[in-house]
C-alpha positions as CSV (number, residue, x, y, z in Angstrom):
1,M,-71.2,-78.0,132.4
2,N,-71.8,-79.6,135.7
3,A,-71.4,-78.1,139.2
4,Q,-67.6,-78.6,139.2
5,G,-67.2,-76.8,135.9
6,I,-66.5,-79.9,133.8
7,E,-68.4,-80.3,130.5
8,T,-70.6,-83.3,130.5
9,P,-71.2,-85.1,127.2
10,L,-74.9,-84.9,126.0
11,N,-75.2,-88.7,125.6
12,Y,-74.3,-89.1,129.3
13,A,-77.2,-86.9,130.3
14,V,-79.6,-88.7,128.0
15,S,-78.5,-92.0,129.4
16,A,-79.1,-90.8,132.9
17,Q,-82.6,-89.6,131.9
18,D,-83.3,-93.0,130.3
19,Q,-82.1,-94.7,133.4
20,A,-84.4,-92.6,135.5
21,V,-87.4,-93.3,133.3
22,R,-86.6,-97.0,133.3
23,N,-86.4,-97.1,137.1
24,R,-89.8,-95.4,137.4
25,M,-92.7,-97.7,138.1
26,A,-95.9,-97.8,135.9
27,P,-99.3,-97.2,137.5
28,N,-99.9,-100.9,137.6
29,G,-96.8,-101.5,139.7
30,M,-94.9,-103.0,136.8
31,A,-91.7,-101.4,135.4
32,P,-92.3,-100.0,131.9
33,G,-91.7,-102.6,129.3
34,Q,-92.2,-105.5,131.7
35,A,-95.0,-107.8,130.8
36,A,-97.8,-108.4,133.2
37,P,-98.0,-111.9,134.7
38,K,-100.5,-114.2,133.0
39,N,-102.4,-117.3,134.0
40,S,-102.5,-119.3,130.8
41,L,-104.2,-122.2,132.7
42,A,-107.1,-119.9,133.4
43,T,-107.3,-118.8,129.8
44,A,-107.3,-122.4,128.6
45,A,-110.0,-123.4,131.1
46,M,-112.2,-120.4,130.2
47,T,-111.9,-121.2,126.5
48,L,-112.9,-124.9,127.1
49,G,-115.7,-123.8,129.4
50,I,-117.2,-121.5,126.8
51,I,-116.8,-124.0,124.0
52,S,-118.3,-126.8,126.1
53,L,-121.3,-124.6,126.9
54,C,-121.8,-123.9,123.2
55,T,-121.5,-127.6,122.2
56,S,-123.3,-129.1,125.2
57,V,-126.5,-129.8,123.2
58,V,-124.6,-132.1,120.9
59,F,-122.9,-134.3,123.6
60,V,-119.5,-133.0,122.7
61,G,-119.8,-130.4,125.5
62,G,-120.0,-132.9,128.3
63,P,-116.4,-134.3,128.1
64,L,-115.0,-130.8,127.3
65,A,-116.8,-129.4,130.3
66,V,-115.3,-132.0,132.6
67,I,-111.8,-131.1,131.3
68,G,-112.7,-127.4,131.6
69,L,-113.9,-127.9,135.1
70,I,-110.7,-129.6,136.2
71,L,-108.5,-127.0,134.5
72,G,-110.7,-124.2,136.1
73,I,-110.2,-125.6,139.6
74,A,-106.5,-125.8,139.0
75,A,-106.5,-122.3,137.6
76,L,-108.3,-121.1,140.7
77,M,-105.6,-122.6,142.9
78,T,-102.9,-120.9,140.7
79,A,-104.8,-117.6,140.9
80,K,-105.0,-117.9,144.7
81,R,-101.2,-118.3,144.8
82,T,-100.3,-115.7,142.2
83,G,-103.3,-113.3,142.3
84,V,-103.7,-113.4,138.5
85,G,-106.5,-114.9,136.4
86,R,-109.2,-115.3,139.1
87,G,-112.0,-113.9,136.9
88,K,-111.1,-116.2,134.0
89,A,-110.9,-119.2,136.4
90,V,-114.3,-118.5,137.9
91,T,-115.8,-118.0,134.5
92,A,-114.3,-121.4,133.4
93,V,-115.7,-123.2,136.5
94,V,-119.2,-121.7,136.1
95,A,-119.4,-122.2,132.3
96,S,-118.2,-125.8,132.7
97,C,-120.7,-126.6,135.5
98,V,-123.6,-125.2,133.4
99,A,-122.4,-127.2,130.4
100,I,-122.3,-130.4,132.4
101,V,-125.9,-129.7,133.6
102,V,-127.1,-128.9,130.0
103,S,-125.4,-132.0,128.6
104,G,-127.1,-134.1,131.3
105,L,-130.5,-132.6,130.6
106,V,-130.0,-133.2,126.9
107,A,-129.1,-136.9,127.6
108,L,-132.2,-137.3,129.8
109,F,-134.4,-135.8,127.1
110,M,-132.9,-138.1,124.4
111,V,-133.5,-141.2,126.6
112,W,-137.1,-140.1,127.3
113,Y,-137.7,-139.4,123.6
114,A,-136.3,-142.7,122.5
115,N,-138.4,-144.5,125.1
116,Q,-141.6,-142.7,123.9
117,T,-141.0,-143.4,120.2
118,Q,-139.3,-146.8,120.3
119,E,-142.1,-148.5,118.2
120,C,-141.4,-146.0,115.4
121,Y,-137.9,-147.0,114.6
122,Q,-138.6,-149.3,111.6
123,P,-140.8,-147.2,109.3
124,D,-141.2,-147.6,105.6
125,S,-141.0,-143.9,105.0
126,F,-140.1,-140.7,106.8
127,H,-143.8,-139.7,106.7
128,Q,-144.8,-142.8,108.5
129,Y,-142.1,-142.2,111.1
130,T,-143.2,-138.6,111.8
131,Q,-146.9,-139.8,112.0
132,C,-145.9,-142.5,114.4
133,V,-143.9,-140.1,116.6
134,R,-146.8,-137.6,116.7
135,E,-149.2,-140.4,117.8
136,H,-146.9,-141.6,120.5
137,L,-146.1,-138.1,121.9
138,N,-149.8,-137.0,121.8
139,D,-151.0,-140.1,123.7
140,N,-149.0,-139.1,126.8
């Protein structure tokens, strides 16, 4: 019974309780059942940055890192506007920059190595090639 002496159905009281629970905010400021906002661009950029860092020693990482860097900068701009995904965007930018540097260093090393061993490219056997390379690298 309510204050006026009228009986209230139980399902009405439950519905009112459900409505009160639904109106309450969760500790993160979101209503219960509401999904948190996501920055998918930051997730994609971070994934590309990490993959490019892992593959930077085989030249695949360089182009992936450039794409990851562009996406990471775009994700930083989105994170600045929405406030979501800043950590992932920063991770993407840093990983992509490191991957670009590593890819550049690997390319420089390959050019240096090819220059040092260019006389050894027409060997009769692999043993002759390795012997020639050792001689050319030990001379310098």
